N, CA, C and O atoms as CSV, one atom per row, in Angstrom:
chain,resi,resn,atom,element,x,y,z
A,1,MET,N,N,37.045,181.371,-73.020
A,1,MET,CA,C,35.734,181.455,-72.399
A,1,MET,C,C,35.766,182.379,-71.179
A,1,MET,O,O,34.836,183.147,-70.933
A,2,ARG,N,N,36.870,182.280,-70.422
A,2,ARG,CA,C,37.008,183.111,-69.230
A,2,ARG,C,C,37.043,184.594,-69.594
A,2,ARG,O,O,36.468,185.424,-68.890
A,3,GLU,N,N,37.718,184.923,-70.694
A,3,GLU,CA,C,37.803,186.317,-71.120
A,3,GLU,C,C,36.448,186.846,-71.571
A,3,GLU,O,O,36.134,188.012,-71.332
A,4,ILE,N,N,35.654,186.024,-72.209
A,4,ILE,CA,C,34.326,186.454,-72.662
A,4,ILE,C,C,33.441,186.787,-71.468
A,4,ILE,O,O,32.736,187.796,-71.479
A,5,ILE,N,N,33.475,185.951,-70.447
A,5,ILE,CA,C,32.679,186.217,-69.237
A,5,ILE,C,C,33.171,187.492,-68.560
A,5,ILE,O,O,32.367,188.295,-68.086
A,6,ALA,N,N,34.486,187.679,-68.513
A,6,ALA,CA,C,35.044,188.887,-67.892
A,6,ALA,C,C,34.615,190.133,-68.662
A,6,ALA,O,O,34.202,191.122,-68.057
A,7,TYR,N,N,34.707,190.096,-69.986
A,7,TYR,CA,C,34.293,191.252,-70.785
A,7,TYR,C,C,32.800,191.520,-70.650
A,7,TYR,O,O,32.375,192.675,-70.654
A,8,LEU,N,N,32.011,190.479,-70.533
A,8,LEU,CA,C,30.570,190.647,-70.335
A,8,LEU,C,C,30.294,191.335,-68.998
A,8,LEU,O,O,29.443,192.222,-68.920
A,9,LEU,N,N,31.004,190.933,-67.955
A,9,LEU,CA,C,30.840,191.586,-66.656
A,9,LEU,C,C,31.337,193.032,-66.686
A,9,LEU,O,O,30.744,193.900,-66.043
A,10,PHE,N,N,32.413,193.300,-67.422
A,10,PHE,CA,C,32.866,194.691,-67.577
A,10,PHE,C,C,31.782,195.533,-68.241
A,10,PHE,O,O,31.518,196.660,-67.825
A,11,PHE,N,N,31.160,194.977,-69.274
A,11,PHE,CA,C,30.113,195.701,-69.996
A,11,PHE,C,C,28.890,195.935,-69.108
A,11,PHE,O,O,28.311,197.021,-69.126
A,12,ILE,N,N,28.496,194.926,-68.336
A,12,ILE,CA,C,27.360,195.086,-67.418
A,12,ILE,C,C,27.684,196.147,-66.367
A,12,ILE,O,O,26.824,196.959,-66.026
A,13,GLY,N,N,28.903,196.146,-65.855
A,13,GLY,CA,C,29.317,197.177,-64.906
A,13,GLY,C,C,29.279,198.563,-65.520
A,13,GLY,O,O,28.882,199.526,-64.865
A,14,LEU,N,N,29.691,198.668,-66.779
A,14,LEU,CA,C,29.636,199.949,-67.480
A,14,LEU,C,C,28.194,200.423,-67.641
A,14,LEU,O,O,27.915,201.615,-67.514
A,15,ILE,N,N,27.285,199.502,-67.918
A,15,ILE,CA,C,25.868,199.865,-68.042
A,15,ILE,C,C,25.337,200.368,-66.705
A,15,ILE,O,O,24.653,201.391,-66.660
A,16,PHE,N,N,25.641,199.665,-65.613
A,16,PHE,CA,C,25.195,200.119,-64.290
A,16,PHE,C,C,25.735,201.514,-63.978
A,16,PHE,O,O,24.995,202.375,-63.501
A,17,MET,N,N,27.014,201.737,-64.244
A,17,MET,CA,C,27.604,203.046,-63.968
A,17,MET,C,C,26.971,204.138,-64.829
A,17,MET,O,O,26.729,205.246,-64.351
A,18,SER,N,N,26.704,203.826,-66.097
A,18,SER,CA,C,26.089,204.812,-66.986
A,18,SER,C,C,24.680,205.169,-66.540
A,18,SER,O,O,24.296,206.338,-66.565
A,19,ILE,N,N,23.911,204.174,-66.134
A,19,ILE,CA,C,22.564,204.441,-65.622
A,19,ILE,C,C,22.647,205.273,-64.349
A,19,ILE,O,O,21.814,206.152,-64.129
A,20,GLY,N,N,23.639,205.007,-63.516
A,20,GLY,CA,C,23.826,205.790,-62.297
A,20,GLY,C,C,24.136,207.248,-62.589
A,20,GLY,O,O,23.597,208.140,-61.935
A,21,VAL,N,N,24.998,207.498,-63.565
A,21,VAL,CA,C,25.314,208.880,-63.939
A,21,VAL,C,C,24.075,209.572,-64.488
A,21,VAL,O,O,23.812,210.728,-64.156
A,22,TYR,N,N,23.318,208.879,-65.320
A,22,TYR,CA,C,22.083,209.461,-65.860
A,22,TYR,C,C,21.079,209.730,-64.742
A,22,TYR,O,O,20.403,210.758,-64.756
A,23,GLY,N,N,20.975,208.828,-63.785
A,23,GLY,CA,C,20.049,209.017,-62.665
A,23,GLY,C,C,20.419,210.209,-61.805
A,23,GLY,O,O,19.542,210.936,-61.339
A,24,ILE,N,N,21.712,210.417,-61.588
A,24,ILE,CA,C,22.158,211.583,-60.824
A,24,ILE,C,C,21.836,212.861,-61.591
A,24,ILE,O,O,21.388,213.848,-61.009
A,25,TRP,N,N,22.067,212.835,-62.885
A,25,TRP,CA,C,21.846,214.014,-63.710
A,25,TRP,C,C,20.361,214.340,-63.846
A,25,TRP,O,O,19.986,215.512,-63.867
A,26,LYS,N,N,19.523,213.326,-63.938
A,26,LYS,CA,C,18.099,213.523,-64.209
A,26,LYS,C,C,17.302,213.904,-62.964
A,26,LYS,O,O,16.411,214.749,-63.052
A,27,ASN,N,N,17.591,213.317,-61.826
A,27,ASN,CA,C,16.795,213.560,-60.622
A,27,ASN,C,C,17.144,214.902,-60.004
A,27,ASN,O,O,18.312,215.283,-59.933
A,28,GLN,N,N,16.119,215.613,-59.559
A,28,GLN,CA,C,16.321,216.925,-58.954
A,28,GLN,C,C,16.548,216.824,-57.449
A,28,GLN,O,O,17.181,217.702,-56.862
A,29,SER,N,N,16.047,215.782,-56.826
A,29,SER,CA,C,16.156,215.644,-55.379
A,29,SER,C,C,17.533,215.101,-54.996
A,29,SER,O,O,18.034,214.158,-55.608
A,30,PHE,N,N,18.126,215.706,-53.987
A,30,PHE,CA,C,19.430,215.265,-53.504
A,30,PHE,C,C,19.363,213.844,-52.965
A,30,PHE,O,O,20.260,213.039,-53.218
A,31,PHE,N,N,18.307,213.533,-52.225
A,31,PHE,CA,C,18.208,212.224,-51.583
A,31,PHE,C,C,17.982,211.111,-52.600
A,31,PHE,O,O,18.503,210.009,-52.433
A,32,VAL,N,N,17.216,211.383,-53.643
A,32,VAL,CA,C,17.030,210.383,-54.698
A,32,VAL,C,C,18.342,210.180,-55.456
A,32,VAL,O,O,18.706,209.052,-55.788
A,33,SER,N,N,19.040,211.269,-55.724
A,33,SER,CA,C,20.310,211.164,-56.446
A,33,SER,C,C,21.344,210.364,-55.668
A,33,SER,O,O,22.072,209.558,-56.246
A,34,ILE,N,N,21.410,210.582,-54.370
A,34,ILE,CA,C,22.408,209.853,-53.577
A,34,ILE,C,C,22.036,208.375,-53.462
A,34,ILE,O,O,22.919,207.519,-53.402
A,35,THR,N,N,20.746,208.070,-53.430
A,35,THR,CA,C,20.318,206.669,-53.401
A,35,THR,C,C,20.663,205.975,-54.708
A,35,THR,O,O,21.195,204.865,-54.712
A,36,VAL,N,N,20.357,206.634,-55.812
A,36,VAL,CA,C,20.652,206.063,-57.130
A,36,VAL,C,C,22.155,205.851,-57.293
A,36,VAL,O,O,22.594,204.795,-57.750
A,37,SER,N,N,22.933,206.852,-56.920
A,37,SER,CA,C,24.381,206.721,-57.092
A,37,SER,C,C,24.958,205.621,-56.211
A,37,SER,O,O,25.849,204.888,-56.640
A,38,SER,N,N,24.467,205.501,-55.002
A,38,SER,CA,C,24.982,204.478,-54.095
A,38,SER,C,C,24.689,203.071,-54.612
A,38,SER,O,O,25.576,202.218,-54.648
A,39,LEU,N,N,23.458,202.840,-55.006
A,39,LEU,CA,C,23.078,201.498,-55.453
A,39,LEU,C,C,23.756,201.117,-56.763
A,39,LEU,O,O,24.321,200.029,-56.879
A,40,LEU,N,N,23.702,202.003,-57.745
A,40,LEU,CA,C,24.222,201.640,-59.057
A,40,LEU,C,C,25.744,201.655,-59.111
A,40,LEU,O,O,26.333,200.857,-59.841
A,41,ASP,N,N,26.387,202.526,-58.370
A,41,ASP,CA,C,27.849,202.481,-58.312
A,41,ASP,C,C,28.335,201.201,-57.636
A,41,ASP,O,O,29.341,200.619,-58.043
A,42,THR,N,N,27.622,200.773,-56.613
A,42,THR,CA,C,27.989,199.525,-55.945
A,42,THR,C,C,27.849,198.343,-56.896
A,42,THR,O,O,28.733,197.490,-56.965
A,43,MET,N,N,26.744,198.292,-57.625
A,43,MET,CA,C,26.549,197.185,-58.572
A,43,MET,C,C,27.563,197.239,-59.711
A,43,MET,O,O,28.087,196.205,-60.127
A,44,GLY,N,N,27.840,198.437,-60.216
A,44,GLY,CA,C,28.821,198.570,-61.286
A,44,GLY,C,C,30.211,198.152,-60.844
A,44,GLY,O,O,30.906,197.434,-61.563
A,45,PHE,N,N,30.622,198.601,-59.659
A,45,PHE,CA,C,31.939,198.231,-59.144
A,45,PHE,C,C,32.016,196.735,-58.861
A,45,PHE,O,O,33.053,196.110,-59.084
A,46,LEU,N,N,30.922,196.164,-58.371
A,46,LEU,CA,C,30.891,194.727,-58.107
A,46,LEU,C,C,31.085,193.938,-59.403
A,46,LEU,O,O,31.852,192.975,-59.437
A,47,CYS,N,N,30.397,194.341,-60.458
A,47,CYS,CA,C,30.560,193.655,-61.747
A,47,CYS,C,C,31.977,193.826,-62.290
A,47,CYS,O,O,32.576,192.868,-62.778
A,48,PHE,N,N,32.514,195.052,-62.204
A,48,PHE,CA,C,33.891,195.270,-62.645
A,48,PHE,C,C,34.869,194.416,-61.847
A,48,PHE,O,O,35.764,193.799,-62.424
A,49,GLY,N,N,34.708,194.376,-60.543
A,49,GLY,CA,C,35.625,193.625,-59.691
A,49,GLY,C,C,35.575,192.132,-59.949
A,49,GLY,O,O,36.614,191.481,-60.053
A,50,ILE,N,N,34.370,191.586,-60.053
A,50,ILE,CA,C,34.242,190.150,-60.335
A,50,ILE,C,C,34.796,189.839,-61.721
A,50,ILE,O,O,35.451,188.816,-61.919
A,51,GLY,N,N,34.530,190.729,-62.683
A,51,GLY,CA,C,35.093,190.546,-64.022
A,51,GLY,C,C,36.612,190.569,-64.010
A,51,GLY,O,O,37.254,189.805,-64.731
A,52,LEU,N,N,37.185,191.438,-63.198
A,52,LEU,CA,C,38.641,191.520,-63.100
A,52,LEU,C,C,39.225,190.265,-62.463
A,52,LEU,O,O,40.266,189.774,-62.900
A,53,VAL,N,N,38.567,189.749,-61.439
A,53,VAL,CA,C,39.037,188.508,-60.803
A,53,VAL,C,C,38.969,187.352,-61.799
A,53,VAL,O,O,39.890,186.537,-61.872
A,54,ILE,N,N,37.894,187.280,-62.557
A,54,ILE,CA,C,37.766,186.207,-63.552
A,54,ILE,C,C,38.816,186.373,-64.647
A,54,ILE,O,O,39.408,185.388,-65.090
A,55,TYR,N,N,39.050,187.600,-65.085
A,55,TYR,CA,C,40.020,187.855,-66.150
A,55,TYR,C,C,41.445,187.512,-65.710
A,55,TYR,O,O,42.211,186.932,-66.479
A,56,LEU,N,N,41.799,187.873,-64.471
A,56,LEU,CA,C,43.161,187.634,-63.989
A,56,LEU,C,C,43.415,186.184,-63.599
A,56,LEU,O,O,44.561,185.736,-63.596
A,57,GLY,N,N,42.369,185.454,-63.274
A,57,GLY,CA,C,42.555,184.103,-62.768
A,57,GLY,C,C,42.867,184.154,-61.285
A,57,GLY,O,O,42.815,185.219,-60.669
A,58,TRP,N,N,43.190,183.006,-60.711
A,58,TRP,CA,C,43.464,182.962,-59.270
A,58,TRP,C,C,44.930,183.232,-59.020
A,58,TRP,O,O,45.769,182.334,-59.083
A,59,GLN,N,N,45.223,184.499,-58.734
A,59,GLN,CA,C,46.569,184.941,-58.397
A,59,GLN,C,C,46.495,185.737,-57.101
A,59,GLN,O,O,45.415,185.926,-56.541
A,60,MET,N,N,47.630,186.195,-56.636
A,60,MET,CA,C,47.656,187.006,-55.424
A,60,MET,C,C,46.931,188.331,-55.635
A,60,MET,O,O,46.273,188.834,-54.724
A,61,ILE,N,N,47.049,188.892,-56.828
A,61,ILE,CA,C,46.368,190.159,-57.120
A,61,ILE,C,C,44.850,189.986,-57.081
A,61,ILE,O,O,44.127,190.925,-56.748
A,62,SER,N,N,44.367,188.794,-57.418
A,62,SER,CA,C,42.927,188.534,-57.353
A,62,SER,C,C,42.427,188.588,-55.917
A,62,SER,O,O,41.316,189.050,-55.659
A,63,LEU,N,N,43.238,188.121,-54.991
A,63,LEU,CA,C,42.870,188.197,-53.578
A,63,LEU,C,C,42.774,189.652,-53.123
A,63,LEU,O,O,41.897,190.006,-52.335
A,64,LYS,N,N,43.673,190.485,-53.621
A,64,LYS,CA,C,43.627,191.910,-53.289
A,64,LYS,C,C,42.384,192.572,-53.879
A,64,LYS,O,O,41.768,193.424,-53.239
A,65,VAL,N,N,42.019,192.183,-55.092
A,65,VAL,CA,C,40.807,192.732,-55.716
A,65,VAL,C,C,39.571,192.298,-54.939
A,65,VAL,O,O,38.651,193.093,-54.747
A,66,ILE,N,N,39.542,191.048,-54.490
A,66,ILE,CA,C,38.407,190.568,-53.685
A,66,ILE,C,C,38.328,191.350,-52.375
A,66,ILE,O,O,37.233,191.689,-51.924
A,67,PHE,N,N,39.470,191.638,-51.763
A,67,PHE,CA,C,39.485,192.451,-50.548
A,67,PHE,C,C,38.941,193.854,-50.821
A,67,PHE,O,O,38.169,194.385,-50.023
A,68,LEU,N,N,39.337,194.454,-51.942
A,68,LEU,CA,C,38.838,195.784,-52.299
A,68,LEU,C,C,37.337,195.773,-52.573
A,68,LEU,O,O,36.638,196.727,-52.233
A,69,ILE,N,N,36.843,194.705,-53.183
A,69,ILE,CA,C,35.400,194.588,-53.417
A,69,ILE,C,C,34.662,194.557,-52.083
A,69,ILE,O,O,33.664,195.255,-51.903
A,70,GLY,N,N,35.152,193.749,-51.153
A,70,GLY,CA,C,34.513,193.681,-49.838
A,70,GLY,C,C,34.554,195.009,-49.109
A,70,GLY,O,O,33.571,195.412,-48.487
A,71,LEU,N,N,35.687,195.692,-49.185
A,71,LEU,CA,C,35.817,197.001,-48.553
A,71,LEU,C,C,34.859,198.010,-49.178
A,71,LEU,O,O,34.226,198.792,-48.468
A,72,PHE,N,N,34.752,197.992,-50.489
A,72,PHE,CA,C,33.849,198.911,-51.188
A,72,PHE,C,C,32.393,198.598,-50.871
A,72,PHE,O,O,31.583,199.509,-50.697
A,73,LEU,N,N,32.056,197.307,-50.795
A,73,LEU,CA,C,30.674,196.933,-50.467
A,73,LEU,C,C,30.285,197.374,-49.064
A,73,LEU,O,O,29.104,197.588,-48.790
A,74,PHE,N,N,31.252,197.512,-48.180
A,74,PHE,CA,C,30.969,197.984,-46.828
A,74,PHE,C,C,30.969,199.509,-46.746
A,74,PHE,O,O,30.085,200.094,-46.119
A,75,LEU,N,N,31.953,200.158,-47.373
A,75,LEU,CA,C,32.140,201.593,-47.182
A,75,LEU,C,C,31.248,202.471,-48.059
A,75,LEU,O,O,30.861,203.557,-47.626
A,76,ASN,N,N,30.910,202.044,-49.265
A,76,ASN,CA,C,30.099,202.893,-50.142
A,76,ASN,C,C,28.707,203.150,-49.575
A,76,ASN,O,O,28.307,204.312,-49.505
A,77,PRO,N,N,27.948,202.139,-49.166
A,77,PRO,CA,C,26.640,202.442,-48.566
A,77,PRO,C,C,26.759,203.204,-47.252
A,77,PRO,O,O,25.906,204.033,-46.937
A,78,LEU,N,N,27.800,202.931,-46.490
A,78,LEU,CA,C,28.000,203.635,-45.226
A,78,LEU,C,C,28.237,205.127,-45.459
A,78,LEU,O,O,27.651,205.963,-44.770
A,79,ALA,N,N,29.082,205.460,-46.413
A,79,ALA,CA,C,29.358,206.869,-46.711
A,79,ALA,C,C,28.121,207.568,-47.262
A,79,ALA,O,O,27.853,208.717,-46.909
A,80,SER,N,N,27.370,206.896,-48.115
A,80,SER,CA,C,26.144,207.495,-48.654
A,80,SER,C,C,25.123,207.728,-47.553
A,80,SER,O,O,24.452,208.760,-47.529
A,81,HIS,N,N,25.007,206.774,-46.645
A,81,HIS,CA,C,24.071,206.928,-45.532
A,81,HIS,C,C,24.480,208.093,-44.638
A,81,HIS,O,O,23.634,208.884,-44.221
A,82,MET,N,N,25.767,208.201,-44.344
A,82,MET,CA,C,26.228,209.292,-43.483
A,82,MET,C,C,26.006,210.652,-44.144
A,82,MET,O,O,25.642,211.614,-43.467
A,83,LEU,N,N,26.218,210.739,-45.443
A,83,LEU,CA,C,26.001,211.992,-46.161
A,83,LEU,C,C,24.523,212.374,-46.169
A,83,LEU,O,O,24.178,213.532,-45.938
A,84,ALA,N,N,23.652,211.401,-46.436
A,84,ALA,CA,C,22.211,211.675,-46.438
A,84,ALA,C,C,21.709,212.014,-45.038
A,84,ALA,O,O,20.858,212.890,-44.880
A,85,LYS,N,N,22.228,211.332,-44.028
A,85,LYS,CA,C,21.804,211.615,-42.657
A,85,LYS,C,C,22.238,213.011,-42.227
A,85,LYS,O,O,21.488,213.712,-41.548
A,86,ALA,N,N,23.440,213.418,-42.615
A,86,ALA,CA,C,23.907,214.763,-42.280
A,86,ALA,C,C,23.060,215.823,-42.976
A,86,ALA,O,O,22.746,216.854,-42.380
A,87,ALA,N,N,22.689,215.581,-44.227
A,87,ALA,CA,C,21.844,216.538,-44.944
A,87,ALA,C,C,20.452,216.595,-44.334
A,87,ALA,O,O,19.857,217.669,-44.252
A,88,ASN,N,N,19.931,215.463,-43.908
A,88,ASN,CA,C,18.601,215.429,-43.297
A,88,ASN,C,C,18.611,216.078,-41.917
A,88,ASN,O,O,17.672,216.792,-41.565
A,89,THR,N,N,19.645,215.844,-41.144
A,89,THR,CA,C,19.739,216.420,-39.801
A,89,THR,C,C,19.868,217.940,-39.851
A,89,THR,O,O,19.267,218.645,-39.041
A,90,SER,N,N,20.647,218.437,-40.798
A,90,SER,CA,C,20.850,219.885,-40.895
A,90,SER,C,C,19.681,220.594,-41.565
A,90,SER,O,O,19.616,221.823,-41.558
A,91,LYS,N,N,18.766,219.836,-42.138
A,91,LYS,CA,C,17.589,220.380,-42.835
A,91,LYS,C,C,17.977,221.327,-43.966
A,91,LYS,O,O,17.185,222.180,-44.367
A,92,THR,N,N,19.168,221.179,-44.466
A,92,THR,CA,C,19.613,222.004,-45.584
A,92,THR,C,C,20.189,221.106,-46.660
A,92,THR,O,O,21.389,221.149,-46.932
A,93,ALA,N,N,19.350,220.299,-47.268
A,93,ALA,CA,C,19.809,219.427,-48.338
A,93,ALA,C,C,20.256,220.282,-49.521
A,93,ALA,O,O,19.548,221.210,-49.912
A,94,PRO,N,N,21.396,219.987,-50.083
A,94,PRO,CA,C,21.874,220.778,-51.215
A,94,PRO,C,C,20.892,220.717,-52.383
A,94,PRO,O,O,20.350,219.656,-52.694
A,95,GLN,N,N,20.673,221.840,-53.014
A,95,GLN,CA,C,19.802,221.909,-54.179
A,95,GLN,C,C,20.656,221.905,-55.433
A,95,GLN,O,O,21.734,222.499,-55.472
A,96,LYS,N,N,20.159,221.227,-56.453
A,96,LYS,CA,C,20.863,221.230,-57.720
A,96,LYS,C,C,20.569,222.524,-58.459
A,96,LYS,O,O,19.562,223.184,-58.203
A,97,GLU,N,N,21.453,222.877,-59.372
A,97,GLU,CA,C,21.240,224.086,-60.159
A,97,GLU,C,C,20.000,223.918,-61.017
A,97,GLU,O,O,19.796,222.865,-61.620
A,98,GLY,N,N,19.189,224.930,-61.072
A,98,GLY,CA,C,17.981,224.891,-61.889
A,98,GLY,C,C,16.781,224.326,-61.171
A,98,GLY,O,O,15.680,224.361,-61.719
A,99,SER,N,N,16.943,223.800,-59.955
A,99,SER,CA,C,15.799,223.276,-59.211
A,99,SER,C,C,15.175,224.397,-58.399
A,99,SER,O,O,15.822,225.397,-58.091
A,100,LYS,N,N,13.923,224.215,-58.064
A,100,LYS,CA,C,13.185,225.267,-57.356
A,100,LYS,C,C,13.291,225.121,-55.872
A,100,LYS,O,O,12.726,225.925,-55.130
């Protein structure tokens, strides 16, 4: 039963990551793309991490995975915010190829 829940969380994480990649590819605006990537990558990694903890059971490695999840939940939005703020401050947001 534990493995089924873990595989389900892996699959949900894969769906979040896939939607994030599609959102980055589809949106022309840099700021929309960075928002989509930040939110969906965080959710995908969270599902993968929780699935990994459930799959491994309560071991020392699970504690390390929980620490990495917490670190990622703190650093991913922070890095995305800093990147968007730098682009907004410089008034030169990167343009994607093919955009006007």
